[in-house]
MDTraj code that builds the backbone (N, CA, C; nanometers):
import mdtraj as md
import numpy as np

residues = "UNK UNK UNK UNK UNK UNK UNK UNK UNK UNK UNK UNK UNK UNK UNK UNK UNK UNK UNK UNK UNK UNK UNK UNK UNK UNK UNK UNK UNK UNK UNK UNK UNK UNK UNK UNK UNK UNK UNK UNK UNK UNK UNK UNK UNK UNK UNK UNK UNK UNK UNK UNK UNK UNK UNK UNK UNK UNK UNK UNK UNK UNK UNK UNK UNK UNK UNK UNK UNK UNK UNK UNK UNK UNK UNK UNK UNK UNK".split()
xyz = np.array([
    [-2.4629, -6.9905, 1.6368],
    [-2.5140, -6.8844, 1.7042],
    [-2.6880, -6.8836, 1.6097],
    [-2.6812, -6.9040, 1.4724],
    [-2.8436, -6.8749, 1.4220],
    [-2.8999, -6.9962, 1.4750],
    [-2.8769, -7.0685, 1.4931],
    [-2.9450, -7.1740, 1.5441],
    [-3.0210, -7.1680, 1.6770],
    [-2.9552, -7.1077, 1.7902],
    [-2.9876, -7.0323, 1.9200],
    [-3.0395, -6.9259, 1.8416],
    [-3.0883, -6.8901, 1.7392],
    [-3.1577, -6.7856, 1.7744],
    [-3.2884, -6.8052, 1.6851],
    [-3.3322, -6.9231, 1.6467],
    [-3.4511, -6.9860, 1.5820],
    [-3.5198, -7.0430, 1.6832],
    [-3.4611, -7.0634, 1.8077],
    [-3.5458, -7.1362, 1.9244],
    [-3.6518, -7.0089, 1.9507],
    [-3.7936, -7.1126, 1.9493],
    [-3.9098, -6.9977, 2.0337],
    [-3.9021, -7.0281, 2.1771],
    [-3.9910, -6.8852, 2.1761],
    [-4.0069, -6.8777, 2.3406],
    [-3.9854, -6.9963, 2.4074],
    [-4.0777, -7.0556, 2.3793],
    [-4.1232, -7.2207, 2.4861],
    [-3.9918, -7.2863, 2.4803],
    [-3.9014, -7.2456, 2.4168],
    [-3.7856, -7.3712, 2.4593],
    [-3.7549, -7.4850, 2.3219],
    [-3.8391, -7.4512, 2.2307],
    [-3.8538, -7.5674, 2.0974],
    [-3.8108, -7.4912, 2.0058],
    [-3.8328, -7.5831, 1.9006],
    [-3.7684, -7.5502, 1.7485],
    [-3.8810, -7.6059, 1.6665],
    [-3.8999, -7.5519, 1.5368],
    [-4.0289, -7.6399, 1.4569],
    [-3.9738, -7.6316, 1.3258],
    [-4.0191, -7.7026, 1.2735],
    [-4.0333, -7.7294, 1.1054],
    [-4.1358, -7.6235, 1.0135],
    [-4.0992, -7.5600, 0.9575],
    [-4.1990, -7.4817, 0.8786],
    [-4.3786, -7.5411, 0.9523],
    [-4.3979, -7.4689, 1.0522],
    [-4.5513, -7.4788, 1.1450],
    [-4.5674, -7.6216, 1.1580],
    [-4.5118, -7.7113, 1.1900],
    [-4.5267, -7.8228, 1.2100],
    [-4.6441, -7.8706, 1.3242],
    [-4.6601, -8.0405, 1.3107],
    [-4.7657, -8.0449, 1.4137],
    [-4.6706, -8.0773, 1.5557],
    [-4.7355, -8.1149, 1.6634],
    [-4.6273, -8.1371, 1.7830],
    [-4.5398, -8.2191, 1.7730],
    [-4.5645, -8.3134, 1.6764],
    [-4.4665, -8.4494, 1.6799],
    [-4.3692, -8.3956, 1.6067],
    [-4.3615, -8.2780, 1.5351],
    [-4.2890, -8.2413, 1.4555],
    [-4.2078, -8.1525, 1.5352],
    [-4.2257, -8.0715, 1.6378],
    [-4.2092, -7.9874, 1.7440],
    [-4.0741, -8.0498, 1.8253],
    [-4.1269, -8.1486, 1.8322],
    [-4.0459, -8.2466, 1.8998],
    [-3.9133, -8.2890, 1.8306],
    [-3.9223, -8.3567, 1.7226],
    [-3.8073, -8.3736, 1.6357],
    [-3.7827, -8.3119, 1.5912],
    [-3.8492, -8.1649, 1.5611],
    [-3.6919, -8.0467, 1.5144],
    [-3.6039, -8.0111, 1.6713],
    [-3.6931, -7.9880, 1.7732],
    [-3.5921, -7.9743, 1.8968],
    [-3.4574, -8.0642, 1.9183],
    [-3.5617, -8.1915, 1.8877],
    [-3.4342, -8.2630, 1.9164],
    [-3.3051, -8.3028, 1.8093],
    [-3.3380, -8.2591, 1.6974],
    [-3.2449, -8.2885, 1.5766],
    [-3.1620, -8.0785, 1.5989],
    [-3.2431, -8.0175, 1.6787],
    [-3.1404, -7.8570, 1.6763],
    [-3.0680, -7.8875, 1.7907],
    [-3.0824, -7.9721, 1.8871],
    [-3.0015, -7.9930, 2.0207],
    [-2.8928, -8.0530, 1.9775],
    [-2.9014, -8.1437, 1.8972],
    [-2.7669, -8.2160, 1.8418],
    [-2.6442, -8.1312, 1.8488],
    [-2.6292, -8.0370, 1.7565],
    [-2.4864, -7.9684, 1.7134],
    [-2.4758, -7.9204, 1.8511],
    [-2.5775, -7.8613, 1.9344],
    [-2.5173, -7.8177, 2.0811],
    [-2.4157, -7.9485, 2.1579],
    [-2.5086, -8.0448, 2.2016],
    [-2.4533, -8.1416, 2.2811],
    [-2.3068, -8.1917, 2.1708],
    [-2.3116, -8.2165, 2.0922],
    [-2.1961, -8.2416, 2.0178],
    [-2.0860, -8.1556, 2.0218],
    [-2.0895, -8.0632, 2.0680],
    [-1.9976, -7.9378, 2.0469],
    [-1.9883, -7.9234, 2.1690],
    [-2.0284, -8.0120, 2.2811],
    [-1.9847, -8.0283, 2.4489],
    [-2.0529, -7.9220, 2.5216],
    [-2.1588, -7.8608, 2.4253],
    [-2.2689, -7.7584, 2.5259],
    [-2.3466, -7.8596, 2.5883],
    [-2.3868, -7.8285, 2.7202],
    [-2.4963, -7.8903, 2.8006],
    [-2.5579, -7.7917, 2.9086],
    [-2.7244, -7.8279, 2.9279],
    [-2.7652, -7.7604, 3.0461],
    [-2.6667, -7.7603, 3.1864],
    [-2.6020, -7.8099, 3.1935],
    [-2.4730, -7.7851, 3.3409],
    [-2.3701, -7.6943, 3.3275],
    [-2.3258, -7.6759, 3.4323],
    [-2.2115, -7.6128, 3.4770],
    [-2.0845, -7.6622, 3.4787],
    [-2.0010, -7.6777, 3.4361],
    [-1.8744, -7.7744, 3.4728],
    [-1.7135, -7.6909, 3.4814],
    [-1.6708, -7.7704, 3.5579],
    [-1.5252, -7.7005, 3.5975],
    [-1.4286, -7.7045, 3.4861],
    [-1.4512, -7.7921, 3.3782],
    [-1.3756, -7.7763, 3.2824],
    [-1.3573, -7.6944, 3.1975],
    [-1.5283, -7.6486, 3.1763],
    [-1.6181, -7.5520, 3.0660],
    [-1.6788, -7.4507, 3.1292],
    [-1.6484, -7.3693, 3.2139],
    [-1.7087, -7.2789, 3.2966],
    [-1.8011, -7.2062, 3.1692],
    [-1.7457, -7.1797, 3.0776],
    [-1.7711, -7.0594, 2.9961],
    [-1.8960, -7.1864, 2.8936],
    [-2.0140, -7.2106, 2.9400],
    [-2.1118, -7.2806, 2.8594],
    [-2.1839, -7.1580, 2.7742],
    [-2.1706, -7.1087, 2.6667],
    [-2.2137, -7.0217, 2.5971],
    [-2.3876, -7.0407, 2.5682],
    [-2.3721, -7.1422, 2.5531],
    [-2.5598, -7.1871, 2.5180],
    [-2.6230, -7.2928, 2.6244],
    [-2.5337, -7.2532, 2.7189],
    [-2.6456, -7.3339, 2.8397],
    [-2.8302, -7.3030, 2.8507],
    [-2.8226, -7.1830, 2.8663],
    [-2.9939, -7.1741, 2.8607],
    [-3.0857, -7.2006, 2.7594],
    [-2.9937, -7.2273, 2.6200],
    [-3.0320, -7.2170, 2.5028],
    [-3.0988, -7.4192, 2.4948],
    [-3.0000, -7.4806, 2.5591],
    [-2.9697, -7.6340, 2.5580],
    [-3.0999, -7.6666, 2.7112],
    [-3.0819, -7.6002, 2.7690],
    [-3.1717, -7.6151, 2.9046],
    [-3.3128, -7.5850, 2.8861],
    [-3.3413, -7.4999, 2.7556],
    [-3.4765, -7.4362, 2.7674],
    [-3.4934, -7.5736, 2.6625],
    [-3.4400, -7.6140, 2.5763],
    [-3.4674, -7.6992, 2.4857],
    [-3.5095, -7.8645, 2.5578],
    [-3.4280, -7.8846, 2.6451],
    [-3.4307, -8.0155, 2.6922],
    [-3.5602, -7.9993, 2.7831],
    [-3.5844, -7.9101, 2.8405],
    [-3.7216, -7.8770, 2.9670],
    [-3.8435, -7.9008, 2.8214],
    [-3.8433, -7.8375, 2.6866],
    [-3.9484, -7.8462, 2.5952],
    [-3.9770, -7.9963, 2.6124],
    [-3.8652, -8.0822, 2.5758],
    [-3.8735, -8.2133, 2.5384],
    [-3.9290, -8.2672, 2.6321],
    [-3.9117, -8.2625, 2.7887],
    [-3.9553, -8.3653, 2.8567],
    [-4.0942, -8.2864, 2.9072],
    [-4.0943, -8.1782, 2.8905],
    [-4.2597, -8.1510, 2.8976],
    [-4.3473, -8.1665, 2.7612],
    [-4.2797, -8.2094, 2.6837],
    [-4.3907, -8.2690, 2.5794],
    [-4.4033, -8.4227, 2.5482],
    [-4.2899, -8.5099, 2.6300],
    [-4.2676, -8.6395, 2.6175],
    [-4.2340, -8.6512, 2.7664],
    [-4.3201, -8.6868, 2.8321],
    [-4.2785, -8.7282, 2.9845],
    [-4.2200, -8.8637, 3.0218],
    [-4.1197, -8.8745, 3.1042],
    [-4.0387, -9.0184, 3.1240],
    [-4.1410, -9.1195, 3.1557],
    [-4.2178, -9.0813, 3.2235],
    [-4.3353, -9.1802, 3.3107],
    [-4.4752, -9.1552, 3.3099],
    [-4.5340, -9.2258, 3.3324],
    [-4.6751, -9.2054, 3.3627],
    [-4.7705, -9.2678, 3.2291],
    [-4.9276, -9.2164, 3.2249],
    [-4.9592, -9.2496, 3.1164],
    [-4.8966, -9.2330, 2.9907],
    [-4.8464, -9.1298, 2.9747],
    [-4.7987, -9.0938, 2.8509],
    [-4.6371, -9.0774, 2.8072],
    [-4.5924, -9.1853, 2.9216],
    [-4.4504, -9.1582, 2.9056],
    [-4.3969, -9.2324, 2.7936],
    [-4.3213, -9.1435, 2.7549],
    [-4.2032, -9.1813, 2.6136],
    [-4.3215, -9.1400, 2.5027],
    [-4.4203, -9.0771, 2.5122],
    [-4.5197, -9.0473, 2.4181],
    [-4.4999, -8.9006, 2.4201],
    [-4.5169, -8.8497, 2.2899],
    [-4.5437, -8.7046, 2.2666],
    [-4.7209, -8.7095, 2.3398],
    [-4.7353, -8.5946, 2.4371],
    [-4.8547, -8.5546, 2.5183],
    [-4.9171, -8.4376, 2.4153],
])
top = md.Topology()
chain = top.add_chain()
for i, resn in enumerate(residues, 1):
    res = top.add_residue(resn, chain, resSeq=i)
    for name in ("N", "CA", "C"):
        top.add_atom(name, md.element.get_by_symbol(name[0]), res)
traj = md.Trajectory(xyz[None], top)
C-alpha cells in the first residue's frame, strides 16, 4: 500500500528526484513487488479482485512511453 501511494501522477516512481533514466529504473523496481505478488494490469478469472490493477497499469504505461519497444529509440530511454 505504501509503495502504491508513492506512485507519481504520470504513473512512474522516482529515486530522490533522479533523471529520466533513474525514473525508468525506479518504476521498474517499484513494479516488481506487485508483479511478484500476482498483481497485474489484467483482469483474471482466478483473481478478480486485483487490488493494484490500476497502479500496475499506470506503471507499465509509463515505462512503455519512456522506452518504446520499436522505432528509432526502440529499447532506449527517450
